[in-house]
Backbone as a ProteinNet text record, in pm:
[ID]
protein_1_A
[PRIMARY]
MIEQDYMSEQWFELLMKQITTKTMRVVADELNYSKTTLSLIINRKYKGKTDRVRDKVLAIYAQVHCPHQNQVIVMSECVALATSSAPTHNPLKMQQWRACQRCPNKPECGEKS
[TERTIARY]
-6404	-6349.7	-6299.8	-6206.6	-6165.9	-6027.4	-6089.6	-5963.1	-5809.9	-5749.7	-5616.8	-5539.8	-5620.3	-5446.3	-5246.9	-5267.7	-5103.9	-5027.1	-5099	-5017.4	-4895	-4931.9	-4844.7	-4785.8	-4807.9	-4696.2	-4479.2	-4469.8	-4302.6	-4321.5	-4326.8	-4351.6	-4292.5	-4481.1	-4480.4	-4409.4	-4323.9	-4263.9	-4133.1	-4048.4	-3943.2	-4005.3	-4166.1	-4133.6	-4134.8	-4197.3	-4229	-4107.2	-3955	-3865	-3699.9	-3769.4	-3732.2	-3780.1	-3869.6	-3968.6	-3890.3	-3914.8	-3819.4	-3687.5	-3625.5	-3474.5	-3474.1	-3513.7	-3496.2	-3631.8	-3599.3	-3796.1	-3891.9	-4057.2	-4089.7	-4075.4	-3971.9	-4027.1	-3925.1	-3812.9	-3657.7	-3699.1	-3793.2	-3816	-3908.5	-4038.9	-4132.9	-4024.1	-3893.4	-3843.6	-3752.8	-3703.5	-3692	-3734.5	-3824.1	-3994.9	-4077.4	-4030.7	-4082	-4297.5	-4284.4	-4419.6	-4430.9	-4552.7	-4560.3	-4638.6	-4535.1	-4543.6	-4712.5	-4777.2	-4953	-4967.5	-4928.2	-5003.4	-4914.4	-4742.2	-4679.7	-4770.5	-4824.5	-4898.8	-5006.2	-5136.6	-5220.1	-5225.6	-5095.4	-5089.6	-5078.2	-4951.6	-4942.4	-5046.5	-5058.7	-5223.2	-5401.7	-5344.4	-5478.5	-5621.8	-5546.3	-5618.3	-5675.3	-5562.1	-5546.1	-5675.5	-5726.4	-5841.7	-5810.4	-5704.4	-5587.6	-5542	-5567.4	-5438.8	-5313.7	-5206.5	-5102	-5002.8	-5017.3	-4994.7	-4837	-4846.2	-4714.4	-4648.9	-4669.4	-4631.6	-4516.6	-4628.1	-4558	-4406.1	-4463.9	-4369.7	-4210.1	-4227.5	-4105.8	-4074.9	-4145.1	-4040.2	-3975.4	-4038.7	-3935.9	-3810.7	-3877.6	-3711.6	-3626.3	-3656.3	-3576.9	-3484.8	-3609	-3539.3	-3526.1	-3615.6	-3548.9	-3446.6	-3373.1	-3208.2	-3209.5	-3052	-3086.5	-2866.3	-2945.3	-2685.6	-2686.3	-2582.7	-2430.2	-2455.2	-2440.7	-2286.8	-2207.8	-2192.7	-2096	-2059.6	-2096.5	-2093.1	-1943.6	-2061.2	-2037.3	-2003.8	-2228.6	-2195.1	-2380.1	-2415.5	-2544.2	-2609.5	-2681	-2718.5	-2915.3	-2957.3	-3079.1	-3166	-3249.6	-3348.9	-3287	-3324.8	-3394.2	-3299.7	-3126.6	-2995.4	-2934.8	-3045.8	-3037	-3130.7	-3189.4	-3283.5	-3217.6	-3197.1	-3143.7	-3012.1	-2922.3	-2837	-2873.7	-2980.4	-2999.4	-3038.6	-3098.3	-3221.5	-3194.5	-3085.5	-3016.8	-2878.6	-2976.6	-2864.6	-2716	-2658.8	-2535.8	-2471.8	-2406.8	-2278.5	-2158.9	-2106.1	-1964.5	-1927	-1988.1	-1811.4	-1726.4	-1776.8	-1683.1	-1656.7	-1558.7	-1534.2	-1601.8	-1578.4	-1600.9	-1759.3	-1839.1	-1923.4	-2037.6	-1979.7	-2054.4	-1932.6	-1900	-1879.4	-2028.6	-2005.2	-2164.8	-2255.8	-2313.8	-2395.1	-2431.1	-2270.6	-2324.6	-2370.5	-2247.3	-2274.8	-2444	-2494.7	-2617.3	-2797.2	-2740.9	-2786.7	-2800.6	-2729.8	-2757.3	-2763.6	-2755	-2808.1	-2971	-2960.4	-3099.9	-3172.4	-3041.7	-3169.9	-3197	-3222.5	-3271	-3391.3	-3476.7	-3602.9	-3672.6	-3793.8	-3831.5	-3864.6	-3853.7	-3887	-4021.3	-4056.3	-4130.5	-4169.3	-4061.9	-4051.8	-3965.1	-3984.1	-3912.9	-3898.6	-3976.1	-3984.4	-3953.7
-2595.5	-2610.9	-2542.5	-2542.2	-2464.1	-2362.9	-2225.5	-2143.6	-2182.7	-2210.3	-2231.4	-2090.4	-2066.1	-1927.1	-1900.8	-2063.4	-2070.9	-2037.6	-2083.7	-2042.7	-1950.2	-1798.4	-1728	-1696.6	-1772	-1749.8	-1835.1	-1789.6	-1844.7	-1947.8	-2043.3	-2167.8	-2255.4	-2164.7	-2295.3	-2282.4	-2086.2	-2077.4	-2144.1	-2216.4	-2300.2	-2396.9	-2474.2	-2606.6	-2631.9	-2490.7	-2522.1	-2529	-2441.1	-2409.5	-2559	-2604.2	-2759.9	-2864.6	-2880.7	-2978	-2971.5	-2787	-2866.3	-2813.1	-2790.6	-2807.9	-2959.6	-3024.7	-3125.4	-3224.4	-3327.3	-3407.1	-3440.1	-3443.1	-3465.9	-3550.6	-3648.8	-3756.4	-3706.1	-3732	-3695.3	-3549.4	-3482.7	-3345.9	-3409.9	-3517.9	-3618.5	-3660.3	-3731.1	-3749.5	-3703.2	-3630	-3477.4	-3430.3	-3445.3	-3378.4	-3501.3	-3654.1	-3749.2	-3795.5	-3702.3	-3672.1	-3715.8	-3884.4	-3826.7	-3827	-3890.4	-3770.4	-3753.5	-3805	-3797.9	-3634.5	-3640.5	-3486.5	-3399.3	-3401.1	-3307.8	-3225	-3332.2	-3301.8	-3332.8	-3348.5	-3235.6	-3137.1	-3109.1	-2912.3	-2805	-2908	-2847.8	-2847.7	-2913.5	-2917.7	-2856.5	-2783.7	-2704	-2828.6	-2931.1	-3038.2	-3118	-3029.6	-3142.9	-3014.5	-3143.3	-3096	-3029.7	-3159	-3088.1	-2949.1	-2930.4	-2795.4	-2839.2	-2750	-2752.4	-2661.3	-2684.3	-2626.7	-2649.1	-2855.2	-2933	-2919	-2919.8	-2930.5	-2816.6	-2651.1	-2496.6	-2558.7	-2583.5	-2580.3	-2689.8	-2770	-2880.1	-2818	-2755	-2731.4	-2569	-2483.1	-2481.8	-2416.8	-2558.1	-2617.1	-2692.5	-2720.4	-2806	-2697.9	-2609.2	-2520.4	-2376.5	-2311.4	-2220.9	-2162.3	-2036.5	-2025.8	-1910.4	-1836.1	-1737.1	-1792.7	-1608.1	-1545.7	-1546.3	-1613.4	-1680	-1602.6	-1477	-1390	-1458.8	-1547.3	-1554.1	-1634.6	-1722.4	-1858.7	-1781.9	-1642.9	-1580.8	-1689.6	-1767.4	-1855.1	-1894.1	-1919.8	-1918.4	-2044.7	-2082.8	-2229.9	-2233.8	-2321.9	-2375.4	-2288.8	-2255.2	-2199.9	-2316.6	-2409.1	-2589.3	-2538.9	-2562	-2522	-2364.8	-2259.8	-2185.8	-2201.3	-2243.7	-2269.2	-2328.6	-2421.2	-2493.3	-2509	-2408.9	-2325.6	-2252.8	-2134	-1960.7	-2131.4	-2166.6	-2210.5	-2370.7	-2415.3	-2507.8	-2534.1	-2532.2	-2467.9	-2516.3	-2383.3	-2316.2	-2487.5	-2457.4	-2588.2	-2579.4	-2565.1	-2548	-2628	-2816.5	-2809.9	-2835.6	-2798.1	-2657.3	-2533.6	-2501.9	-2392.6	-2339.2	-2374	-2322.3	-2394.7	-2438.5	-2435.8	-2300.9	-2317	-2208.6	-2075.8	-2037.6	-1874.6	-1940.1	-2007.4	-1979.3	-1966.5	-2055.7	-2007	-1855.1	-1808	-1661.3	-1568.4	-1603.5	-1573.3	-1511.4	-1679.9	-1646.6	-1621.5	-1556.1	-1481.1	-1374.5	-1371.1	-1135.8	-1161.4	-1281.7	-1217	-1186.1	-1112.8	-1082.9	-1152.5	-1242.4	-1369.5	-1454.8	-1416.2	-1536.5	-1591.7	-1689.2	-1627.9	-1639.8	-1620.4	-1546.7	-1658.3	-1651.1	-1770.9	-1851.8	-2025.7	-2055.4	-2084.1	-1980.9	-2015.7	-2107.8	-2202.9	-2352.7	-2389.9	-2247.2	-2312.7	-2171.4
-654.7	-545.8	-468.4	-325.9	-296	-296	-297.9	-391.5	-288.1	-330.3	-287	-283.5	-127.1	-155.5	-138.6	-167.9	-37.6	-219	-294.6	-397.1	-456.8	-375.9	-367.8	-340.7	-184.4	-37.6	-115.3	9.3	-59.6	-30.8	130.2	66	-39.1	-83	-263.2	-362.9	-374.2	-482.7	-454.3	-313.3	-324.5	-357.1	-251.4	-344.6	-519.9	-542.7	-707.4	-748	-742.6	-741.7	-758.1	-604.3	-605.1	-644.6	-750.7	-853.3	-972	-1009.8	-1132.3	-1161	-1084.2	-1008.3	-984.1	-947.8	-969.6	-955.3	-940.5	-993.2	-844.6	-848.9	-820.3	-720.1	-746	-633	-588.6	-602.6	-511.7	-360.9	-468.4	-364.3	-271.4	-286.4	-210.9	-96.2	-162.5	-57.4	67.8	17.9	109.1	184	140.6	305.9	368.5	297	343.8	331	238.9	192.5	52.9	42.8	-97.1	-230.4	-343	-475.6	-511.3	-449	-506.6	-380.9	-284.9	-206.3	-280.5	-272.8	-383.3	-503.6	-575.1	-697	-636.8	-499.9	-563.6	-462.2	-455.4	-388.1	-481	-598.9	-685	-831.3	-777.5	-923.1	-884.7	-671.1	-611.6	-608.4	-545	-559.9	-390.2	-350.7	-261	-119.4	-48.8	56	217.4	217.8	379.8	342.6	489.6	558.8	487.6	440.9	358	491.9	602.4	659.7	778.4	729.7	847.9	630.6	525.7	397.9	457.9	393.3	451	522.4	670.8	790.3	752	630.7	573.1	501.9	403.8	313	373.7	407.5	502.7	591.3	661.9	750.2	658.8	513.5	465.7	336.5	287.1	169.4	198.3	269.3	340.9	412.6	280.3	337.5	406.8	448.7	519.5	460.7	510.2	505	692.3	706.9	855.5	831.4	978.4	969.1	1025.7	1138	1221	1110	1014.6	963.4	783.9	757.4	616.8	545.2	516.3	507.5	457.9	344	343.6	416.3	503.2	566.7	578.1	570.5	602.5	749.2	712.3	865.7	925.6	942.8	1016.4	1074.9	985.1	1077.1	1157.2	1097.5	1184.1	1297.7	1247.8	1456.7	1474.6	1498	1579.1	1626.8	1631.3	1624.8	1772.9	1695.1	1761.3	1915.5	1901.6	2037.8	2082	2025.8	2130.7	2293.6	2376.2	2525.8	2433.7	2593.7	2624.8	2566.7	2433.9	2439	2556.5	2661.5	2753.4	2719.8	2615	2647.7	2514.6	2421.4	2321.2	2295	2287.7	2289.4	2110.8	2010.6	1928.2	1869.8	1875.3	1869.5	1987.7	2161.5	2163	2121	2095	1985.4	1882.2	1789.7	1776.8	1849.1	1888.2	2006.2	2051.8	2087.7	2091.4	2061.4	1904	1807.4	1758.9	1744.3	1768.3	1813	1950	2056.1	1991.4	1914.1	1924.2	1797.6	1684.2	1526	1530.7	1450.2	1394.8	1343	1274.4	1201.4	1235.2	1420.4	1552.9	1575	1499.8	1524.6	1683.1	1655.7	1776.8	1957.9	2009.2	2162.1	2078.6	2031.7	2075.1	1922.4	1861.9	1702.2	1648.7	1576.8	1512.2	1390.3	1321.8	1154.2	1085.9
[MASK]
+++++++++++++++++++++++++++++++++++++++++++++++++++++++++++++++++++++++++++++++++++++++++++++++++++++++++++++++++

């Protein structure tokens, strides 16, 4: 059997937390993966690469505190806000965008997850 070192990574902990809080079916639907795929991953029997599952889990479930909104948001929303074009048509969105440009949570250029 191939040693699965991903089980100690943050994304796997997030996945397990979601599965124990919800059901595997709900989590599979949220991630747009089959229940079988998730079952194979959590039971160390998945033979393929887990990088796409990891990216999806982090995008949907990883959370970060947004200093501008003063609330916790999912990382995918943070990335979308920080890496989008300047919204010159909307003053409120422009304030958010400007705050994102100097935020310590802003992802590095090219990082999308």
